[in-house]
C-alpha positions as CSV (number, residue, x, y, z in Angstrom):
1,M,0.0,0.0,0.0
2,R,1.4,3.4,-1.0
3,N,1.7,6.3,1.3
4,E,-0.5,9.2,0.1
5,T,2.0,11.9,1.2
6,T,4.8,10.2,-0.9
7,R,2.6,10.1,-4.0
8,T,1.6,13.8,-3.7
9,T,5.3,14.9,-3.3
10,R,6.3,12.8,-6.3
11,E,3.5,14.4,-8.4
12,H,4.6,17.9,-7.5
13,L,8.4,17.4,-8.2
14,P,8.2,17.9,-11.9
15,T,6.1,21.1,-11.5
16,M,8.6,22.5,-8.9
17,A,11.5,21.7,-11.2
18,R,9.9,23.4,-14.1
19,R,9.2,26.5,-12.0
20,A,12.8,26.6,-10.7
21,R,14.2,26.3,-14.3
22,R,11.8,29.1,-15.5
23,H,12.9,31.4,-12.7
24,A,16.6,30.7,-13.3
25,R,16.3,31.7,-17.0
26,Q,14.7,35.0,-16.4
27,P,17.0,37.9,-17.2
28,R,18.0,40.2,-14.4
29,P,17.5,43.7,-15.9
30,R,18.9,45.6,-12.9
31,A,22.1,43.5,-12.9
32,L,22.5,44.1,-16.7
33,L,22.0,47.9,-16.3
34,A,24.4,48.0,-13.3
35,G,27.0,46.1,-15.4
36,L,26.6,48.5,-18.3
37,A,26.9,51.5,-16.0
38,L,30.1,50.0,-14.5
39,V,31.7,49.3,-17.9
40,T,30.9,52.8,-19.1
41,M,32.2,54.3,-15.9
42,L,35.4,52.4,-16.2
43,A,35.7,53.3,-19.8
44,G,35.3,57.0,-19.0
45,C,32.3,57.6,-21.2
46,S,28.6,58.1,-20.7
47,I,25.8,55.7,-21.5
48,A,24.8,58.0,-24.3
49,Q,28.2,57.5,-25.9
50,T,27.8,53.7,-25.8
51,A,24.6,53.9,-27.9
52,A,26.8,53.6,-31.0
53,F,27.9,50.2,-29.8
54,K,24.4,48.6,-29.4
55,K,24.4,45.0,-30.5
56,K,22.4,43.8,-33.4
57,P,20.9,40.3,-33.1
58,E,23.8,37.8,-33.4
59,S,22.6,36.5,-36.8
60,A,22.8,40.0,-38.2
61,V,26.2,40.9,-36.9
62,T,28.9,40.6,-39.6
63,N,32.7,40.7,-39.2
64,R,32.6,44.1,-40.8
65,D,30.2,45.3,-38.1
66,R,32.6,44.0,-35.4
67,V,35.6,45.7,-37.1
68,E,33.7,49.0,-37.4
69,A,32.6,48.9,-33.8
70,W,36.1,48.1,-32.6
71,N,37.6,50.9,-34.8
72,A,35.1,53.4,-33.4
73,W,36.1,52.3,-29.9
74,A,39.8,52.5,-30.7
75,A,39.3,56.0,-32.2
76,W,37.5,57.1,-29.1
77,V,40.4,55.8,-26.9
78,D,43.0,57.5,-29.1
79,A,41.1,60.8,-29.0
80,N,40.3,60.7,-25.2
81,G,43.5,59.1,-23.9
82,S,43.8,55.5,-22.6
83,G,40.8,55.9,-20.3
84,G,39.3,52.8,-18.7
85,G,42.7,51.4,-17.8
86,F,43.9,50.6,-21.3
87,P,47.7,50.7,-21.6
88,S,49.4,53.4,-23.5
89,D,51.6,52.8,-26.6
90,E,54.6,53.2,-24.3
91,W,53.4,50.3,-22.2
92,F,53.2,48.1,-25.3
93,F,56.6,49.3,-26.4
94,A,58.1,48.2,-23.0
95,L,56.3,44.9,-23.4
96,G,57.6,44.5,-26.9
97,R,61.2,45.3,-25.8
98,C,60.9,42.4,-23.5
99,E,59.0,40.0,-25.9
100,Q,60.9,40.8,-29.1
101,P,63.8,43.2,-28.6
102,G,65.3,44.6,-31.8
103,G,66.2,47.5,-33.9
104,G,62.7,48.5,-35.0
105,Y,60.6,51.4,-33.8
106,A,60.8,51.9,-30.0
107,G,63.4,49.2,-29.8
108,V,61.1,46.4,-30.8
109,A,61.5,43.8,-33.7
110,W,58.0,44.3,-35.1
111,D,58.7,42.1,-38.2
112,T,59.5,38.9,-36.3
113,H,58.4,35.7,-38.0
114,G,59.0,33.0,-35.5
115,P,57.9,29.4,-35.5
116,G,55.7,30.0,-32.5
117,Y,55.4,33.8,-31.9
118,E,55.0,36.6,-34.4
119,G,55.3,40.3,-34.5
120,G,56.8,42.7,-32.0
121,L,54.5,41.8,-29.2
122,G,55.0,38.0,-29.4
123,F,51.5,37.0,-30.7
124,A,51.0,33.2,-30.8
125,V,50.1,32.2,-34.3
126,G,46.6,31.1,-33.3
127,T,46.0,34.2,-31.3
128,W,46.8,36.5,-34.2
129,D,44.6,34.3,-36.5
130,Q,41.7,34.5,-34.1
131,F,41.7,38.1,-33.0
132,A,43.3,40.2,-35.8
133,P,40.2,39.8,-38.0
134,E,38.0,41.1,-35.2
135,V,40.0,44.4,-35.1
136,L,41.5,44.9,-38.6
137,A,39.5,45.0,-41.8
138,S,42.1,43.0,-43.8
139,P,44.8,41.6,-41.5
140,P,48.0,40.1,-42.9
141,D,48.4,36.3,-42.3
142,N,51.4,36.9,-40.0
143,A,51.6,39.5,-37.2
144,G,55.2,40.3,-38.3
145,D,53.8,41.6,-41.6
146,A,51.5,44.1,-39.8
147,R,52.4,47.7,-39.0
148,W,53.3,48.3,-35.4
149,Q,50.1,50.4,-35.0
150,D,48.0,47.4,-36.1
151,Q,49.8,45.1,-33.7
152,V,49.1,47.4,-30.8
153,R,45.4,47.7,-31.8
154,V,45.1,43.9,-31.7
155,A,47.0,43.8,-28.4
156,R,44.6,46.4,-26.9
157,H,41.7,44.2,-27.9
158,L,43.4,41.2,-26.2
159,Y,44.1,43.4,-23.2
160,A,40.4,44.4,-23.0
161,L,39.4,40.7,-23.0
162,Y,42.1,39.1,-20.8
163,G,44.1,41.9,-19.2
164,P,47.9,41.5,-19.2
165,S,47.9,37.7,-18.8
166,P,48.5,36.8,-22.5
167,W,52.0,38.1,-22.3
168,G,54.7,36.5,-20.2
169,C,56.7,39.8,-20.1
170,S,53.8,41.9,-18.7
171,P,55.4,41.9,-15.2
172,V,58.5,43.5,-16.8
173,A,56.4,46.1,-18.5
174,G,54.8,46.9,-15.2
175,P,51.3,48.1,-14.4
176,A,49.3,49.6,-17.4
177,Y,49.9,53.3,-17.8
């Protein structure tokens, strides 16, 4: 003979599980707005200035859209200084002098074509192949073939995503300035 309480609990379990899943999937608008406000505050721009970077539905976003958005952001950073904690060109030069020292601009061998690392900032081959198309409209196949300005732009993008961790020489370059 079955216990009536046990049967009732078993019947309600699927309903409670569905309710829990439904509540877990609901977006948290206040948290999203707080995150946006924090990002814009750290970047040193107002929420109105971020309107230019509103996302389209993922299916409508093309690589060209990503490049244009990144270029607009990079132009803003260039015009307004390295606000938001982005390193200056000098920080990347110090990083490059440690990663690939040489006789190029600012003491960096920008044209390095190594078996594992490329360019003046020591991009791993896969890293350049993955991130350069997100920043540059038509990136060269090898970071060593890119201008130093383009290498720094891709490096800023990496820094925005991962901080200084992609570079082993970042402790030598010091804190971002």
